[in-house]
C-alpha positions in Angstrom: 0.0 0.0 0.0 1.3 3.4 -1.1 4.6 1.9 -2.1 5.3 4.7 -4.6 5.3 7.2 -1.7 7.3 4.8 0.4 4.5 4.7 2.9 4.0 0.9 2.7 4.6 -1.3 5.8 8.1 -2.5 4.7 9.4 1.0 3.9 8.0 2.8 7.0 9.3 0.1 9.4 12.5 -0.7 7.4 11.5 -4.4 7.0 13.1 -6.7 4.4 11.4 -9.6 2.7 12.7 -12.1 5.3 11.2 -9.9 8.1 7.9 -10.0 6.4 7.9 -13.7 5.8 8.9 -14.4 9.4 6.1 -12.1 10.7 3.6 -13.9 8.5 4.9 -17.4 9.6 4.9 -16.6 13.3 1.1 -16.3 13.3 0.8 -19.9 12.2 3.4 -21.1 14.7 1.3 -19.9 17.6 -1.9 -20.9 15.8 -0.7 -24.5 15.5 0.3 -24.6 19.2 -2.9 -23.2 20.7 -5.5 -24.5 18.2 -6.2 -27.8 20.1 -6.3 -26.3 23.7 -8.7 -23.5 22.5 -11.1 -26.0 20.9 -11.1 -28.3 23.9 -11.9 -25.3 26.2 -14.7 -24.3 23.8 -16.2 -27.8 24.1 -16.1 -27.6 27.9 -17.3 -24.0 28.3 -19.8 -21.9 26.4 -19.0 -21.8 22.6 -20.8 -18.5 22.4 -18.6 -16.7 25.0 -15.4 -18.3 23.8 -16.0 -17.3 20.2 -16.9 -13.8 21.3 -13.7 -13.7 23.3 -11.7 -14.7 20.2 -13.2 -12.0 18.0 -12.8 -9.3 20.7 -9.1 -10.2 21.3 -8.4 -10.2 17.5 -9.9 -6.7 17.3 -7.7 -5.6 20.2 -4.5 -7.0 18.5 -5.6 -5.6 15.2 -5.9 -2.1 16.7 -2.4 -2.4 18.3 -1.0 -2.9 14.7 -1.8 0.8 14.2 1.1 1.7 16.5 3.8 -0.6 15.2 7.2 1.2 14.8 9.7 -1.6 14.1 10.0 -5.1 12.7 10.1 -6.7 16.1 6.7 -5.3 17.1 5.1 -6.6 13.9 6.5 -10.1 14.6 5.3 -10.0 18.2 1.8 -8.9 17.3 1.6 -11.5 14.6 2.5 -14.2 17.1 0.0 -12.9 19.6 -2.7 -12.8 16.9 -2.1 -16.5 16.3 -2.5 -17.1 20.1 -5.8 -15.3 20.4 -7.5 -16.4 17.2 -6.5 -20.1 17.6 -9.7 -22.3 17.7 -12.0 -20.0 15.8 -12.1 -21.9 12.5 -12.2 -25.4 13.9 -14.4 -24.1 16.8 -17.0 -23.1 14.2 -16.9 -26.5 12.6 -17.5 -28.1 16.0 -20.2 -25.5 16.8 -22.2 -26.4 13.7 -22.3 -30.1 14.7 -24.5 -29.0 17.7 -27.2 -28.0 15.3 -26.7 -30.2 12.1 -25.8 -33.8 11.5 -22.2 -34.0 10.2 -23.2 -35.2 6.7 -25.0 -31.9 6.2 -22.4 -29.5 7.5 -20.5 -29.1 4.2 -22.9 -26.5 2.9 -23.0 -24.8 6.3 -19.2 -24.8 6.8 -19.0 -23.5 3.2 -21.4 -20.7 4.0 -19.4 -19.3 6.9 -16.1 -20.0 5.1 -17.4 -17.5 2.5 -16.7 -14.8 5.1 -13.0 -15.5 4.5 -13.4 -15.0 0.7 -15.6 -12.0 1.0 -13.2 -10.4 3.5 -10.2 -11.1 1.2 -12.1 -9.5 -1.7 -13.2 -6.6 0.4 -9.6 -6.0 1.7 -8.5 -5.8 -1.9 -11.2 -3.3 -2.7 -11.1 -1.3 0.5 -7.3 -1.1 0.6 -7.6 1.0 -2.5 -9.7 3.4 -0.4 -7.3 3.3 2.5 -4.5 4.2 0.1 -6.4 7.4 -0.8 -6.5 8.2 3.0 -2.7 8.1 3.2 -1.5 11.0 5.3 -5.0 11.9 6.6 -4.7 12.8 10.3 -1.0 12.1 10.2 -1.5 8.3 9.6 -0.3 6.4 6.6 -2.8 4.2 4.7 -1.9 0.9 6.3 -2.3 2.4 9.8 -5.8 3.5 9.0 -6.6 0.0 7.8 -5.5 -1.6 11.0 -7.3 1.0 13.1 -10.6 0.6 11.4 -10.6 -3.2 11.1 -9.4 -3.5 14.7 -12.1 -1.3 16.1 -14.8 -3.2 14.1 -13.5 -6.5 15.6 -13.8 -5.1 19.2 -17.4 -4.0 18.6 -18.4 -7.2 16.9 -16.8 -9.3 19.8 -19.1 -7.5 22.2 -22.2 -7.9 20.0 -21.7 -11.6 19.7 -22.5 -12.1 23.4 -26.1 -11.1 22.6 -26.2 -12.6 19.1 -24.9 -16.2 19.2 -26.9 -19.0 20.8 -25.3 -21.6 23.1 -25.8 -25.4 22.5 -29.5 -26.3 22.4 -31.3 -27.6 25.5 -33.7 -30.6 25.6 -37.4 -29.6 25.6 -38.5 -28.5 29.1 -34.9 -28.2 30.4 -33.9 -24.8 31.9 -30.5 -23.4 31.3 -28.5 -23.3 34.5 -25.9 -20.5 34.5 -22.7 -20.9 36.5 -21.5 -18.1 38.7 -19.0 -16.9 36.2 -21.5 -17.0 33.3 -23.8 -14.6 35.3 -21.5 -11.8 34.2 -22.5 -12.3 30.6 -25.9 -11.5 29.0 -28.3 -14.4 28.5 -28.0 -16.0 25.1 -31.0 -16.4 22.8 -32.3 -19.9 22.2 -31.7 -21.1 18.7 -34.8 -23.3 18.6 -38.2 -23.0 20.3 -41.5 -24.9 20.3 -42.0 -27.7 17.8 -38.6 -26.9 16.1 -36.8 -27.6 19.4 -38.8 -30.9 19.8 -38.0 -32.1 16.3 -34.3 -31.2 16.7 -34.2 -33.1 20.0 -35.5 -36.3 18.4 -33.2 -36.0 15.4 -29.9 -35.1 17.2 -30.2 -36.8 20.6 -26.4 -37.1 20.7 -26.2 -33.3 21.2 -28.5 -33.5 24.3 -27.1 -36.7 25.8 -23.5 -36.5 24.9 -21.1 -38.7 26.8 -18.6 -36.6 28.9 -15.1 -37.1 27.7 -11.9 -37.5 29.6 -8.1 -37.6 28.8 -8.4 -41.3 27.7 -11.0 -40.3 25.1 -8.7 -37.5 23.9 -5.8 -39.9 23.6 -7.8 -42.2 21.4 -8.5 -39.3 19.1 -4.8 -38.4 19.0 -3.7 -41.9 18.0 -6.4 -42.5 15.4 -4.7 -43.0 12.0 -7.7 -41.4 10.3 -6.4 -38.0 11.4 -3.2 -37.9 9.4 -4.6 -38.2 5.8 -6.9 -35.4 6.6 -4.0 -33.3 8.0 -2.1 -33.8 4.8 -5.1 -32.9 2.7 -5.5 -29.7 4.6 -1.7 -29.0 4.5 -1.7 -28.7 0.8 -4.9 -26.7 0.1 -4.5 -24.3 3.0 -0.9 -23.7 2.2 -1.8 -22.7 -1.4 -4.8 -20.8 -0.1 -2.8 -18.7 2.3 0.0 -18.4 -0.1 -2.4 -17.0 -2.7 -4.1 -14.7 -0.2 -0.9 -13.2 1.2 1.1 -13.1 -2.1 -1.6 -12.7 -4.7 -0.7 -9.0 -5.0 3.0 -10.0 -5.5 2.0 -12.5 -8.2 -0.2 -10.0 -10.0 2.6 -7.4 -9.9 5.0 -9.9 -11.4 2.6 -10.6 -14.3 2.7 -7.0 -15.3 5.1 -4.6 -13.5 3.2 -1.6 -14.9 0.2 -2.2 -12.7 -0.3 0.5 -10.1 -1.0 -0.3 -6.4 -4.7 0.5 -6.8 -5.0 -1.6 -10.0 -3.3 -4.5 -8.2 -5.8 -4.2 -5.3 -8.7 -4.1 -7.6 -7.5 -7.2 -9.6 -6.9 -9.1 -6.3 -10.6 -9.0 -5.4 -12.1 -11.2 -8.2 -9.9 -14.1 -7.2 -11.9 -14.4 -4.0 -15.2 -13.8 -5.7 -14.5 -16.9 -7.8 -13.6 -18.7 -4.6 -16.9 -17.5 -3.1 -19.0 -18.7 -6.1 -17.3 -22.1 -6.1 -18.2 -22.6 -2.4 -21.8 -21.8 -3.0 -22.0 -24.1 -6.1 -20.0 -27.1 -4.9 -20.5 -27.6 -1.1 -24.3 -28.2 -1.3 -23.7 -30.9 -4.0 -20.9 -32.5 -1.9 -23.4 -32.8 1.0 -25.9 -34.7 -1.3 -23.2 -37.1 -2.3 -21.4 -37.0 1.0 -19.9 -40.5 0.6 -17.8 -39.1 -2.2 -16.1 -36.2 -0.5 -12.7 -37.3 -2.0 -14.0 -36.9 -5.5 -15.2 -33.3 -5.0 -12.1 -32.5 -3.1 -9.7 -33.9 -5.7 -11.5 -32.3 -8.6 -11.3 -28.9 -7.0 -7.6 -29.4 -6.3 -7.0 -30.3 -10.0 -8.6 -27.0 -10.9 -6.1 -25.2 -8.7 -3.2 -27.1 -10.3 -4.5 -26.1 -13.8 -4.5 -22.5 -12.6 -1.0 -22.6 -11.3 0.2 -24.2 -14.6 -1.5 -21.4 -16.5 0.1 -18.7 -14.3 3.5 -20.4 -14.8 3.5 -21.1 -18.6 1.1 -18.7 -20.3 3.9 -16.2 -20.6 2.7 -14.5 -23.8 -0.6 -13.2 -22.5 -0.8 -11.4 -19.1 -4.6 -11.8 -19.0 -4.3 -15.5 -19.5 -2.0 -15.7 -16.6 -4.4 -13.6 -14.5 -7.1 -16.0 -15.6 -5.0 -18.8 -14.0 -5.2 -16.9 -10.7 -9.0 -16.9 -11.0 -8.9 -20.7 -11.6 -6.8 -21.1 -8.4 -9.4 -19.1 -6.5 -12.3 -21.2 -7.9 -10.6 -24.5 -7.2 -9.6 -23.4 -3.7 -13.1 -22.5 -2.6 -14.7 -26.0 -1.8 -11.5 -27.7 -0.6 -11.2 -26.5 2.9 -14.9 -26.8 3.8 -15.0 -30.3 2.4 -11.9 -31.3 4.3 -13.3 -30.0 7.6 -16.7 -31.6 6.9 -15.2 -35.0 6.2 -13.3 -34.6 9.5 -16.6 -34.0 11.3 -18.3 -37.0 9.7 -15.5 -39.4 10.5 -14.7 -38.3 14.0 -18.3 -37.6 15.2 -19.2 -41.1 14.4 -16.1 -42.7 15.9 -15.3 -40.5 18.9 -18.3 -38.3 19.6 -18.0 -34.6 20.5 -14.4 -34.7 21.7 -13.6 -36.3 18.3 -15.0 -33.4 16.4 -13.5 -30.8 18.8 -10.0 -32.4 18.9 -9.8 -33.6 15.3 -11.0 -30.4 13.7 -8.5 -28.4 15.8 -5.6 -30.8 14.9 -6.5 -30.9 11.2 -6.7 -27.1 11.2 -3.6 -26.6 13.4 -1.2 -29.1 12.0 -2.5 -28.5 8.5 -1.6 -24.9 8.8 2.1 -26.0 8.7 1.4 -25.7 5.0 0.8 -22.0 5.6 4.2 -21.7 7.3 5.8 -23.3 4.3 4.2 -21.0 1.8 4.6 -17.8 3.8 8.2 -18.4 4.9 9.7 -20.2 2.0 7.9 -19.1 -1.2 7.8 -15.8 -3.2 10.6 -14.3 -1.1 14.1 -15.5 -1.3 15.1 -18.1 -3.8 17.6 -16.6 -6.2 15.9 -18.2 -9.2 12.6 -16.7 -8.1 13.9 -13.3 -7.3 15.1 -12.6 -10.8 12.6 -10.2 -12.5 11.1 -11.3 -15.7 8.5 -13.8 -17.0 10.0 -16.8 -15.1 9.9 -15.0 -11.7 8.3 -17.2 -8.9 8.2 -20.3 -11.2 9.8 -22.6 -8.5 7.4 -21.3 -5.9 4.5 -22.2 -8.2 6.0 -25.6 -8.7 6.2 -26.1 -5.0 2.6 -25.2 -4.5 1.6 -27.7 -7.3 3.7 -30.4 -5.4 1.8 -29.9 -2.1 -1.5 -29.9 -3.9 -0.6 -33.3 -5.4 0.1 -34.4 -1.8 -3.4 -33.4 -0.9 -4.9 -35.4 -3.8 -2.8 -38.5 -2.9 -3.9 -38.2 0.8 -7.6 -38.0 -0.1 -7.3 -41.2 -2.3 -5.4 -43.0 0.5 -8.1 -42.0 3.0 -10.8 -43.4 0.8 -9.0 -46.7 0.2 -8.1 -47.1 3.9 -11.7 -46.4 5.1 -12.9 -49.0 2.7 -10.4 -51.5 4.1 -10.6 -50.7 7.8 -14.0 -49.0 8.1 -15.0 -46.4 10.6 -16.7 -48.2 13.5 -17.8 -46.1 16.5 -15.5 -46.3 19.5 -18.4 -46.0 21.9 -22.2 -46.8 21.8 -24.3 -44.0 20.4 -27.9 -43.2 21.2 -30.2 -45.0 18.8 -34.0 -45.2 18.5 -36.7 -45.4 15.9 -37.3 -41.7 16.3 -33.8 -40.4 16.1 -30.6 -42.1 15.1 -30.4 -45.2 12.9 -27.9 -47.6 11.3 -28.2 -48.2 7.6 -27.6 -51.4 5.8 -23.9 -50.6 5.2 -23.5 -50.2 9.0 -23.2 -46.4 8.8 -24.5 -44.5 11.8 -26.9 -41.7 10.7 -28.6 -38.9 12.6 -32.3 -39.0 12.1 -32.2 -35.7 10.2 -29.6 -37.1 7.7 -31.6 -40.3 7.2 -34.8 -38.5 6.6 -33.1 -36.1 4.2 -31.7 -39.0 2.2 -35.2 -40.5 1.8 -36.8 -37.2 0.9 -34.2 -36.6 -1.9 -34.8 -40.1 -3.3 -31.3 -41.4 -2.5 -32.5 -44.1 -0.1 -32.0 -46.9 -2.6 -29.0 -45.6 -4.5 -25.8 -47.6 -4.8 -23.8 -45.2 -2.7 -26.1 -45.9 0.3 -25.5 -49.6 0.0 -29.1 -50.3 -1.1 -30.2 -52.9 -3.5 
């Protein structure tokens, strides 16, 4: 931002490329460390209060970025940002399983994941406006951006205490508030009347969940099903974060004559393509939820095609930019599908602690891919640093490589599940009114079973019906 006036972050603070990469990577270091503890706390305490705490703390840290004066302060705040935001993304995945059966969460996870795409697009557009505010009130453009976004986060964190509902209660049950919860406003009930009764019969596991202990957590940690999902997430989130953080750098390398405002405006459509893909693909992946790997791998192949276009379509700058749009479109469904598949597998096998722990570990350990792309790529390789049409080629090849790892992991996961299955570790609530077991031995919530019948999929081959 405002690089021509030397009012960008690196110029004002005297940061070099390695300082920037280190600051970006430090966020993911702390995120990986604190993701699992944060999610486990959320499963024990109020999800509503914990998520409001996360948003409020992120707003405070964001506001502090306004006052950074040196590279060390940026690195410190990036690390603290990872500490306070850890658990938000996997926590939302866990939160949704309190209201929907895991087989139907792909669409819902995709819907809230669109916030990431919309914000990435908005940042690209709004940053153009912040650049026009450069010097206003004695603040450079990037300080205005941190100040406004930080304050909005603080305000939203407070509002969430009144807005978000806690986990649902069984019909007739009264919510008992602990002494420390009395300091917070009462939460709205998500479901009332007949809706609450229907939900109770459909998702009794939510209302009669088995308390978990350290032994249950240990069983989740040693479950082999975790690691293919981590590797799937590693590749796609690494490319996603790499594109989000270095998209402007890639666009600038495609045509060095682009101005800062033009680059910001060209950055936004990448995430609108991502947004559209989420809305198109995730509902279909829920309908055919036994084939998550197919939808995941197809989307990853689109990303690979986009990266190849950016790398080799050297004679046409708009073709190369079109490759970035392909990357955005392919990226969209991959992360929601990966998290949804995690929910499906670990809810059935380990219950609530399975969802809380596995989603945090997949998100946390998978974000090591983000460290790879933020610290190693688009910054320092001599072959990549040379200006010209081949700039960043090896970084692109690296991203293609980790995407191939994601595809291989999804295929391995599918094969291993067919061989070893996914039997529940503990007995689950089952009755004619709620949960059921289909002919393939798959546990289903009542809502998921009813939905399959209503959509006419009851006797289809993927349900194991004759």
